[in-house]
DRENPA-3360 file (N, C-alpha, C; in nm, 2 decimals, always signed):
BEGIN
1 = MSNLLRLM = -3.78/+16.81/+8.39/-3.67/+16.82/+8.47/-3.55/+16.81/+8.37 ~ -3.43/+16.89/+8.41/-3.31/+16.89/+8.32/-3.19/+16.89/+8.42 ~ -3.08/+16.81/+8.41/-2.98/+16.80/+8.48/-2.84/+16.85/+8.40 ~ -2.78/+16.92/+8.49/-2.64/+16.96/+8.43/-2.53/+16.89/+8.53 ~ -2.44/+16.82/+8.46/-2.33/+16.74/+8.52/-2.19/+16.80/+8.46 ~ -2.12/+16.85/+8.55/-1.97/+16.89/+8.52/-1.88/+16.83/+8.61 ~ -1.78/+16.76/+8.54/-1.67/+16.69/+8.61/-1.54/+16.77/+8.57 ~ -1.48/+16.82/+8.67/-1.36/+16.93/+8.63/-1.24/+16.89/+8.71;
9 = AFSSALAE = -1.13/+16.93/+8.67/-1.00/+16.93/+8.72/-0.96/+17.07/+8.77 ~ -0.87/+17.08/+8.87/-0.82/+17.22/+8.90/-0.71/+17.24/+8.80 ~ -0.71/+17.37/+8.78/-0.59/+17.41/+8.70/-0.45/+17.38/+8.78 ~ -0.36/+17.35/+8.69/-0.23/+17.33/+8.75/-0.17/+17.46/+8.81 ~ -0.20/+17.55/+8.77/-0.15/+17.69/+8.83/-0.22/+17.74/+8.97 ~ -0.33/+17.67/+9.00/-0.39/+17.69/+9.12/-0.34/+17.63/+9.25 ~ -0.31/+17.70/+9.34/-0.24/+17.66/+9.46/-0.34/+17.56/+9.55 ~ -0.29/+17.48/+9.60/-0.40/+17.37/+9.69/-0.46/+17.46/+9.79;
17 = GDRDAAVD = -0.38/+17.57/+9.84/-0.45/+17.64/+9.95/-0.56/+17.73/+9.91 ~ -0.58/+17.74/+9.77/-0.67/+17.82/+9.72/-0.80/+17.73/+9.65 ~ -0.78/+17.61/+9.65/-0.87/+17.53/+9.57/-1.01/+17.53/+9.65 ~ -1.02/+17.53/+9.77/-1.16/+17.53/+9.85/-1.23/+17.65/+9.82 ~ -1.15/+17.78/+9.83/-1.22/+17.89/+9.80/-1.27/+17.90/+9.66 ~ -1.20/+17.84/+9.55/-1.24/+17.84/+9.41/-1.38/+17.76/+9.40 ~ -1.39/+17.65/+9.48/-1.51/+17.56/+9.47/-1.61/+17.63/+9.54 ~ -1.59/+17.70/+9.66/-1.69/+17.79/+9.72/-1.74/+17.90/+9.62;
25 = RLRAAAAK = -1.66/+17.97/+9.56/-1.69/+18.06/+9.46/-1.80/+18.01/+9.35 ~ -1.75/+17.92/+9.29/-1.82/+17.84/+9.19/-1.96/+17.80/+9.24 ~ -1.97/+17.73/+9.35/-2.10/+17.70/+9.40/-2.18/+17.81/+9.44 ~ -2.12/+17.92/+9.48/-2.21/+18.05/+9.52/-2.27/+18.11/+9.39 ~ -2.18/+18.11/+9.29/-2.24/+18.15/+9.15/-2.35/+18.05/+9.09 ~ -2.32/+17.93/+9.11/-2.42/+17.82/+9.06/-2.54/+17.85/+9.14 ~ -2.55/+17.86/+9.26/-2.68/+17.88/+9.32/-2.76/+18.00/+9.29 ~ -2.71/+18.09/+9.21/-2.77/+18.22/+9.18/-2.83/+18.18/+9.03;
33 = LPGSTDLV = -2.81/+18.08/+8.97/-2.88/+18.05/+8.83/-3.01/+18.04/+8.84 ~ -3.08/+18.10/+8.74/-3.23/+18.11/+8.76/-3.29/+17.96/+8.71 ~ -3.38/+17.92/+8.79/-3.46/+17.80/+8.75/-3.40/+17.68/+8.82 ~ -3.30/+17.69/+8.90/-3.23/+17.59/+8.98/-3.32/+17.52/+9.09 ~ -3.33/+17.39/+9.09/-3.42/+17.32/+9.19/-3.33/+17.26/+9.27 ~ -3.22/+17.21/+9.24/-3.12/+17.15/+9.34/-2.97/+17.17/+9.30 ~ -2.87/+17.16/+9.39/-2.74/+17.18/+9.37/-2.64/+17.10/+9.45 ~ -2.56/+17.03/+9.39/-2.46/+16.94/+9.47/-2.31/+16.99/+9.39;
41 = LVRAHAAG = -2.24/+17.06/+9.45/-2.11/+17.09/+9.39/-2.00/+17.08/+9.50 ~ -1.92/+16.97/+9.48/-1.82/+16.93/+9.59/-1.68/+16.90/+9.53 ~ -1.59/+16.88/+9.62/-1.46/+16.83/+9.59/-1.47/+16.68/+9.60 ~ -1.42/+16.61/+9.49/-1.42/+16.47/+9.49/-1.32/+16.39/+9.59 ~ -1.34/+16.28/+9.63/-1.24/+16.20/+9.71/-1.13/+16.16/+9.61 ~ -1.01/+16.13/+9.68/-0.89/+16.11/+9.60/-0.89/+15.98/+9.53 ~ -0.97/+15.89/+9.58/-0.98/+15.75/+9.52/-1.10/+15.76/+9.41 ~ -1.10/+15.65/+9.33/-1.18/+15.64/+9.21/-1.11/+15.62/+9.09;
49 = VNRADVIW = -1.19/+15.61/+8.98/-1.13/+15.58/+8.85/-1.17/+15.70/+8.75 ~ -1.05/+15.73/+8.70/-1.08/+15.86/+8.61/-1.15/+15.97/+8.68 ~ -1.12/+15.99/+8.79/-1.20/+16.06/+8.90/-1.18/+16.22/+8.87 ~ -1.29/+16.29/+8.91/-1.28/+16.42/+8.90/-1.21/+16.49/+9.02 ~ -1.16/+16.62/+9.02/-1.12/+16.70/+9.12/-1.24/+16.76/+9.19 ~ -1.36/+16.79/+9.10/-1.47/+16.86/+9.15/-1.60/+16.80/+9.06 ~ -1.70/+16.77/+9.15/-1.83/+16.73/+9.09/-1.93/+16.84/+9.10 ~ -1.99/+16.87/+8.99/-2.10/+16.96/+9.00/-2.21/+16.92/+8.92;
57 = RQRFAGAD = -2.33/+16.89/+8.99/-2.45/+16.83/+8.93/-2.56/+16.92/+8.99 ~ -2.63/+16.99/+8.89/-2.73/+17.08/+8.91/-2.87/+17.06/+8.85 ~ -2.98/+17.05/+8.90/-3.11/+17.02/+8.85/-3.19/+17.15/+8.82 ~ -3.26/+17.15/+8.71/-3.35/+17.26/+8.68/-3.49/+17.20/+8.65 ~ -3.58/+17.29/+8.66/-3.72/+17.24/+8.64/-3.76/+17.17/+8.51 ~ -3.69/+17.22/+8.39/-3.72/+17.18/+8.27/-3.60/+17.22/+8.18 ~ -3.59/+17.17/+8.05/-3.49/+17.20/+7.97/-3.47/+17.35/+7.94 ~ -3.59/+17.41/+7.92/-3.59/+17.56/+7.90/-3.53/+17.65/+8.01;
65 = DAAKARSS = -3.57/+17.58/+8.13/-3.50/+17.65/+8.25/-3.35/+17.64/+8.24 ~ -3.30/+17.53/+8.21/-3.15/+17.49/+8.21/-3.09/+17.58/+8.10 ~ -3.16/+17.60/+7.98/-3.10/+17.66/+7.87/-3.09/+17.82/+7.91 ~ -3.18/+17.87/+7.97/-3.20/+18.00/+8.03/-3.08/+18.05/+8.12 ~ -3.06/+17.92/+8.22/-2.95/+17.95/+8.31/-2.81/+17.96/+8.24 ~ -2.80/+17.88/+8.14/-2.68/+17.88/+8.06/-2.66/+18.00/+7.97 ~ -2.77/+18.09/+7.94/-2.74/+18.20/+7.87/-2.76/+18.33/+7.96 ~ -2.77/+18.30/+8.09/-2.79/+18.41/+8.19/-2.66/+18.50/+8.21;
73 = DVWKQEIE = -2.67/+18.60/+8.27/-2.56/+18.70/+8.30/-2.48/+18.61/+8.40 ~ -2.53/+18.55/+8.51/-2.46/+18.49/+8.61/-2.35/+18.38/+8.55 ~ -2.40/+18.30/+8.44/-2.33/+18.22/+8.37/-2.22/+18.28/+8.30 ~ -2.25/+18.38/+8.21/-2.15/+18.45/+8.14/-2.04/+18.52/+8.20 ~ -2.10/+18.58/+8.30/-2.00/+18.67/+8.37/-1.93/+18.61/+8.51 ~ -1.98/+18.52/+8.55/-1.93/+18.46/+8.67/-1.87/+18.32/+8.66 ~ -1.94/+18.24/+8.59/-1.91/+18.10/+8.57/-1.81/+18.07/+8.46 ~ -1.85/+18.12/+8.34/-1.75/+18.10/+8.22/-1.61/+18.15/+8.25;
81 = PMFAAGGP = -1.58/+18.25/+8.32/-1.45/+18.31/+8.34/-1.38/+18.20/+8.40 ~ -1.44/+18.12/+8.51/-1.37/+18.02/+8.59/-1.32/+17.90/+8.51 ~ -1.37/+17.89/+8.38/-1.32/+17.77/+8.29/-1.24/+17.82/+8.18 ~ -1.23/+17.96/+8.17/-1.14/+18.00/+8.07/-0.99/+18.00/+8.10 ~ -0.90/+18.03/+8.00/-0.77/+18.02/+8.03/-0.74/+18.11/+8.14 ~ -0.66/+18.05/+8.23/-0.61/+18.13/+8.35/-0.72/+18.12/+8.47 ~ -0.83/+18.06/+8.43/-0.92/+18.03/+8.56/-0.89/+17.92/+8.63 ~ -0.95/+17.89/+8.73/-0.92/+17.77/+8.84/-0.96/+17.63/+8.80;
89 = FVLDHHLI = -1.05/+17.64/+8.70/-1.11/+17.50/+8.66/-1.06/+17.45/+8.51 ~ -1.06/+17.34/+8.50/-1.04/+17.27/+8.35/-1.14/+17.17/+8.34 ~ -1.24/+17.18/+8.24/-1.36/+17.12/+8.22/-1.31/+16.99/+8.15 ~ -1.35/+16.87/+8.22/-1.31/+16.74/+8.16/-1.44/+16.68/+8.09 ~ -1.57/+16.69/+8.15/-1.69/+16.64/+8.11/-1.80/+16.71/+8.13 ~ -1.88/+16.74/+8.03/-2.01/+16.81/+8.03/-2.12/+16.75/+7.98 ~ -2.22/+16.72/+8.06/-2.34/+16.65/+8.02/-2.48/+16.71/+8.06 ~ -2.57/+16.70/+7.98/-2.72/+16.76/+8.00/-2.80/+16.63/+8.00;
97 = YGAGQSGG = -2.88/+16.61/+8.09/-2.98/+16.48/+8.08/-3.10/+16.51/+8.16 ~ -3.21/+16.44/+8.11/-3.34/+16.43/+8.18/-3.33/+16.36/+8.29 ~ -3.46/+16.30/+8.33/-3.50/+16.23/+8.44/-3.45/+16.09/+8.45 ~ -3.49/+16.02/+8.33/-3.44/+15.88/+8.29/-3.53/+15.79/+8.41 ~ -3.47/+15.69/+8.45/-3.51/+15.61/+8.55/-3.46/+15.66/+8.67 ~ -3.55/+15.68/+8.78/-3.50/+15.75/+8.92/-3.59/+15.71/+9.01 ~ -3.52/+15.72/+9.15/-3.60/+15.69/+9.27/-3.54/+15.74/+9.38 ~ -3.61/+15.73/+9.51/-3.56/+15.79/+9.62/-3.57/+15.95/+9.64;
105 = APLGKGLI = -3.55/+16.00/+9.75/-3.56/+16.14/+9.80/-3.41/+16.20/+9.81 ~ -3.38/+16.31/+9.78/-3.25/+16.37/+9.82/-3.21/+16.38/+9.96 ~ -3.10/+16.35/+9.98/-3.05/+16.36/+10.13/-3.01/+16.49/+10.16 ~ -3.02/+16.53/+10.28/-2.97/+16.67/+10.33/-2.84/+16.68/+10.34 ~ -2.75/+16.56/+10.37/-2.61/+16.55/+10.35/-2.59/+16.40/+10.33 ~ -2.47/+16.39/+10.26/-2.44/+16.24/+10.23/-2.32/+16.24/+10.14 ~ -2.33/+16.13/+10.06/-2.21/+16.12/+9.96/-2.28/+16.08/+9.82 ~ -2.24/+16.17/+9.72/-2.27/+16.15/+9.59/-2.16/+16.07/+9.51;
113 = RIALFHAE = -2.23/+15.99/+9.42/-2.13/+15.90/+9.34/-2.20/+15.90/+9.21 ~ -2.10/+15.94/+9.10/-2.12/+15.95/+8.97/-2.05/+15.85/+8.89 ~ -2.12/+15.75/+8.82/-2.05/+15.68/+8.71/-2.10/+15.71/+8.57 ~ -1.99/+15.72/+8.49/-2.01/+15.74/+8.35/-1.97/+15.62/+8.27 ~ -2.04/+15.57/+8.18/-1.99/+15.46/+8.10/-2.05/+15.46/+7.96 ~ -2.00/+15.39/+7.88/-2.06/+15.38/+7.73/-2.06/+15.24/+7.69 ~ -2.19/+15.21/+7.63/-2.21/+15.09/+7.56/-2.16/+15.07/+7.43 ~ -2.06/+15.01/+7.40/-2.02/+15.01/+7.24/-1.99/+14.87/+7.19;
121 = HNPTPEKI = -1.99/+14.77/+7.27/-1.96/+14.63/+7.23/-2.09/+14.57/+7.18 ~ -2.12/+14.57/+7.07/-2.24/+14.51/+7.02/-2.37/+14.54/+7.11 ~ -2.41/+14.68/+7.12/-2.50/+14.71/+7.22/-2.63/+14.70/+7.14 ~ -2.69/+14.58/+7.12/-2.83/+14.55/+7.06/-2.93/+14.61/+7.15 ~ -3.06/+14.64/+7.10/-3.17/+14.68/+7.18/-3.19/+14.60/+7.29 ~ -3.19/+14.47/+7.26/-3.23/+14.38/+7.39/-3.14/+14.38/+7.50 ~ -3.01/+14.40/+7.45/-2.91/+14.39/+7.56/-2.92/+14.52/+7.63 ~ -2.93/+14.64/+7.56/-2.95/+14.78/+7.63/-3.06/+14.77/+7.71;
129 = DQMERETA = -3.17/+14.72/+7.69/-3.29/+14.71/+7.76/-3.27/+14.64/+7.88 ~ -3.21/+14.51/+7.87/-3.20/+14.44/+7.98/-3.08/+14.50/+8.08 ~ -2.98/+14.54/+8.04/-2.89/+14.62/+8.11/-2.93/+14.75/+8.19 ~ -3.04/+14.83/+8.13/-3.10/+14.93/+8.20/-3.19/+14.89/+8.31 ~ -3.27/+14.78/+8.28/-3.34/+14.71/+8.40/-3.27/+14.66/+8.51 ~ -3.16/+14.60/+8.48/-3.10/+14.53/+8.58/-3.03/+14.64/+8.66 ~ -2.98/+14.75/+8.59/-2.91/+14.86/+8.68/-3.01/+14.93/+8.76 ~ -3.12/+14.97/+8.70/-3.23/+15.02/+8.78/-3.29/+14.95/+8.88;
137 = SMPRYIPA = -3.27/+14.81/+8.89/-3.33/+14.73/+8.98/-3.24/+14.72/+9.11 ~ -3.12/+14.76/+9.12/-3.03/+14.73/+9.22/-3.07/+14.81/+9.35 ~ -3.13/+14.94/+9.33/-3.19/+14.99/+9.45/-3.29/+14.94/+9.53 ~ -3.36/+14.84/+9.46/-3.45/+14.76/+9.54/-3.40/+14.66/+9.63 ~ -3.27/+14.60/+9.61/-3.20/+14.51/+9.68/-3.10/+14.58/+9.77 ~ -3.05/+14.71/+9.75/-2.94/+14.77/+9.82/-3.00/+14.89/+9.88 ~ -3.04/+14.87/+10.01/-3.12/+15.00/+10.06/-3.02/+15.10/+10.11 ~ -2.87/+15.09/+10.10/-2.79/+15.19/+10.11/-2.80/+15.30/+10.02;
145 = IKRWQCTR = -2.84/+15.24/+9.90/-2.87/+15.36/+9.78/-3.01/+15.44/+9.83 ~ -2.98/+15.57/+9.87/-3.09/+15.65/+9.90/-3.16/+15.72/+9.79 ~ -3.08/+15.77/+9.69/-3.15/+15.84/+9.59/-3.07/+15.79/+9.48 ~ -3.14/+15.76/+9.34/-3.05/+15.73/+9.23/-3.12/+15.76/+9.10 ~ -3.04/+15.77/+8.99/-3.08/+15.80/+8.85/-2.99/+15.72/+8.77 ~ -3.04/+15.67/+8.66/-2.98/+15.60/+8.55/-3.03/+15.64/+8.42 ~ -2.95/+15.73/+8.35/-3.01/+15.82/+8.25/-2.91/+15.80/+8.13 ~ -2.98/+15.82/+8.00/-2.89/+15.83/+7.89/-2.89/+15.98/+7.86;
153 = PDVVEGPT = -2.77/+16.04/+7.84/-2.77/+16.19/+7.82/-2.81/+16.25/+7.69 ~ -2.84/+16.37/+7.69/-2.89/+16.43/+7.57/-2.78/+16.51/+7.51 ~ -2.68/+16.56/+7.60/-2.58/+16.63/+7.55/-2.45/+16.58/+7.62 ~ -2.33/+16.55/+7.53/-2.22/+16.50/+7.59/-2.11/+16.59/+7.53 ~ -2.02/+16.65/+7.60/-1.91/+16.74/+7.56/-1.79/+16.67/+7.64 ~ -1.67/+16.64/+7.56/-1.57/+16.60/+7.62/-1.50/+16.48/+7.55 ~ -1.39/+16.41/+7.61/-1.33/+16.33/+7.52/-1.38/+16.19/+7.48 ~ -1.51/+16.15/+7.57/-1.54/+16.03/+7.56/-1.71/+16.02/+7.53;
161 = PWTYIWEQ = -1.76/+15.94/+7.43/-1.90/+15.95/+7.41/-1.99/+15.88/+7.51 ~ -1.99/+15.92/+7.63/-2.08/+15.85/+7.72/-2.21/+15.84/+7.69 ~ -2.27/+15.72/+7.72/-2.41/+15.68/+7.68/-2.49/+15.67/+7.82 ~ -2.43/+15.68/+7.94/-2.51/+15.65/+8.05/-2.44/+15.73/+8.18 ~ -2.52/+15.80/+8.25/-2.50/+15.85/+8.38/-2.56/+15.76/+8.47 ~ -2.50/+15.69/+8.58/-2.54/+15.62/+8.69/-2.52/+15.69/+8.81 ~ -2.59/+15.75/+8.88/-2.58/+15.85/+8.98/-2.65/+15.79/+9.10 ~ -2.59/+15.81/+9.23/-2.65/+15.76/+9.35/-2.61/+15.86/+9.44;
169 = EYDDLTGL = -2.69/+15.86/+9.57/-2.66/+15.91/+9.69/-2.67/+15.81/+9.80 ~ -2.56/+15.82/+9.90/-2.56/+15.75/+10.00/-2.54/+15.83/+10.13 ~ -2.57/+15.76/+10.26/-2.56/+15.82/+10.38/-2.40/+15.88/+10.40 ~ -2.31/+15.77/+10.36/-2.18/+15.79/+10.37/-2.10/+15.71/+10.28 ~ -1.96/+15.69/+10.27/-1.88/+15.61/+10.19/-1.89/+15.48/+10.23 ~ -1.94/+15.44/+10.34/-1.95/+15.30/+10.38/-2.06/+15.22/+10.29 ~ -2.18/+15.31/+10.27/-2.26/+15.25/+10.19/-2.22/+15.22/+10.04 ~ -2.13/+15.29/+9.99/-2.10/+15.28/+9.85/-1.99/+15.18/+9.85;
177 = NGPYLMHP = -1.89/+15.17/+9.94/-1.79/+15.06/+9.92/-1.82/+14.92/+9.99 ~ -1.93/+14.92/+10.07/-1.97/+14.79/+10.13/-2.10/+14.74/+10.06 ~ -2.21/+14.79/+10.12/-2.35/+14.73/+10.05/-2.35/+14.74/+9.91 ~ -2.32/+14.85/+9.84/-2.30/+14.87/+9.69/-2.23/+14.77/+9.62 ~ -2.10/+14.80/+9.64/-1.99/+14.74/+9.56/-1.99/+14.58/+9.59 ~ -2.01/+14.54/+9.70/-2.00/+14.41/+9.74/-2.12/+14.32/+9.73 ~ -2.25/+14.37/+9.68/-2.38/+14.32/+9.68/-2.38/+14.22/+9.58 ~ -2.43/+14.11/+9.58/-2.45/+14.01/+9.48/-2.53/+14.07/+9.35;
185 = SHWGYVDR = -2.61/+14.15/+9.37/-2.70/+14.20/+9.25/-2.60/+14.28/+9.17 ~ -2.49/+14.34/+9.24/-2.39/+14.41/+9.15/-2.29/+14.33/+9.09 ~ -2.24/+14.23/+9.16/-2.14/+14.12/+9.10/-2.21/+14.02/+9.00 ~ -2.34/+13.98/+9.06/-2.39/+13.88/+9.00/-2.48/+13.90/+8.86 ~ -2.52/+14.02/+8.86/-2.59/+14.05/+8.74/-2.53/+14.17/+8.65 ~ -2.51/+14.29/+8.72/-2.48/+14.40/+8.64/-2.34/+14.40/+8.61 ~ -2.24/+14.34/+8.68/-2.11/+14.35/+8.65/-2.07/+14.27/+8.51 ~ -2.14/+14.18/+8.48/-2.13/+14.10/+8.36/-2.14/+14.18/+8.23;
193 = WFDPEYPE = -2.21/+14.29/+8.25/-2.22/+14.40/+8.13/-2.08/+14.45/+8.11 ~ -2.00/+14.46/+8.21/-1.87/+14.54/+8.21/-1.75/+14.45/+8.20 ~ -1.77/+14.31/+8.21/-1.66/+14.21/+8.21/-1.64/+14.15/+8.08 ~ -1.52/+14.15/+8.01/-1.52/+14.11/+7.88/-1.50/+13.95/+7.87 ~ -1.50/+13.89/+8.00/-1.50/+13.74/+7.99/-1.65/+13.67/+7.99 ~ -1.75/+13.78/+8.00/-1.88/+13.74/+7.99/-1.94/+13.76/+7.85 ~ -2.03/+13.67/+7.81/-2.10/+13.69/+7.66/-2.17/+13.80/+7.66 ~ -2.22/+13.86/+7.77/-2.29/+13.97/+7.76/-2.22/+14.10/+7.76;
201 = YMIDPELV = -2.09/+14.10/+7.77/-2.02/+14.21/+7.78/-2.06/+14.31/+7.68 ~ -2.07/+14.44/+7.72/-2.11/+14.55/+7.63/-2.05/+14.68/+7.67 ~ -2.01/+14.71/+7.79/-1.97/+14.84/+7.83/-1.79/+14.85/+7.82 ~ -1.77/+14.96/+7.76/-1.63/+14.97/+7.73/-1.55/+15.00/+7.86 ~ -1.44/+14.94/+7.89/-1.36/+14.95/+8.01/-1.32/+15.09/+8.05 ~ -1.33/+15.18/+7.96/-1.30/+15.32/+8.00/-1.43/+15.38/+8.07 ~ -1.42/+15.42/+8.21/-1.53/+15.48/+8.27/-1.49/+15.58/+8.37 ~ -1.58/+15.64/+8.43/-1.55/+15.74/+8.54/-1.63/+15.67/+8.65;
209 = HTYGDFVR = -1.56/+15.67/+8.77/-1.60/+15.63/+8.90/-1.56/+15.73/+8.99 ~ -1.65/+15.84/+9.04/-1.61/+15.96/+9.12/-1.72/+16.00/+9.22 ~ -1.68/+16.03/+9.34/-1.76/+16.06/+9.45/-1.72/+16.16/+9.55 ~ -1.82/+16.22/+9.62/-1.76/+16.33/+9.72/-1.88/+16.34/+9.81 ~ -1.86/+16.41/+9.92/-1.93/+16.44/+10.04/-1.99/+16.57/+10.02 ~ -2.13/+16.58/+10.04/-2.22/+16.70/+10.01/-2.30/+16.72/+10.13 ~ -2.33/+16.86/+10.14/-2.44/+16.91/+10.23/-2.52/+16.99/+10.15 ~ -2.65/+16.98/+10.14/-2.74/+17.07/+10.06/-2.78/+17.18/+10.16;
217 = P = -2.79/+17.30/+10.08/-2.83/+17.42/+10.15/-2.96/+17.41/+10.22;
% end
């Protein structure tokens, strides 16, 4: 399995009234990419931290399939022009990643949440291993997380050297804002990797927290 994640902004020249149509056009093109097994491409909520305007997460059967999709005529003729000068989108972050640690089944509709962060404060192998295990344990204690994946990226393009993608699906925004963000396994265990007041502090304060509602085809 191989995943493509793109977080993007709308071009400043694109009128608000044309933005939904641009997202629909990109989604229709992405759905035609060969080898695709799953596609979520949505406008993000206005809240968040370093949020995107649009979240595009697409899954392919394998790395070869993902590479073929990015070299296809659909990619070159329909998708690339939307990110070129004068196009409707400005690419902020582009990542390619495998399965990593994951669980749950994709929802027919719900809320996708993407967190990007990078471990750069004394990231020893022991600390990395513990942080990964504790992050991946959260879905066992927080049933509001319906599907999840915690992964190190294979490819990162953009201004920040992200080392992790922490991706979840919820029934709705209530599951993210309530059971997840307020759960003691989040604040009592995982948050200490992000808080400079803790000795375990490892994650740089610059991160992405963005989310949006989706309906799968």
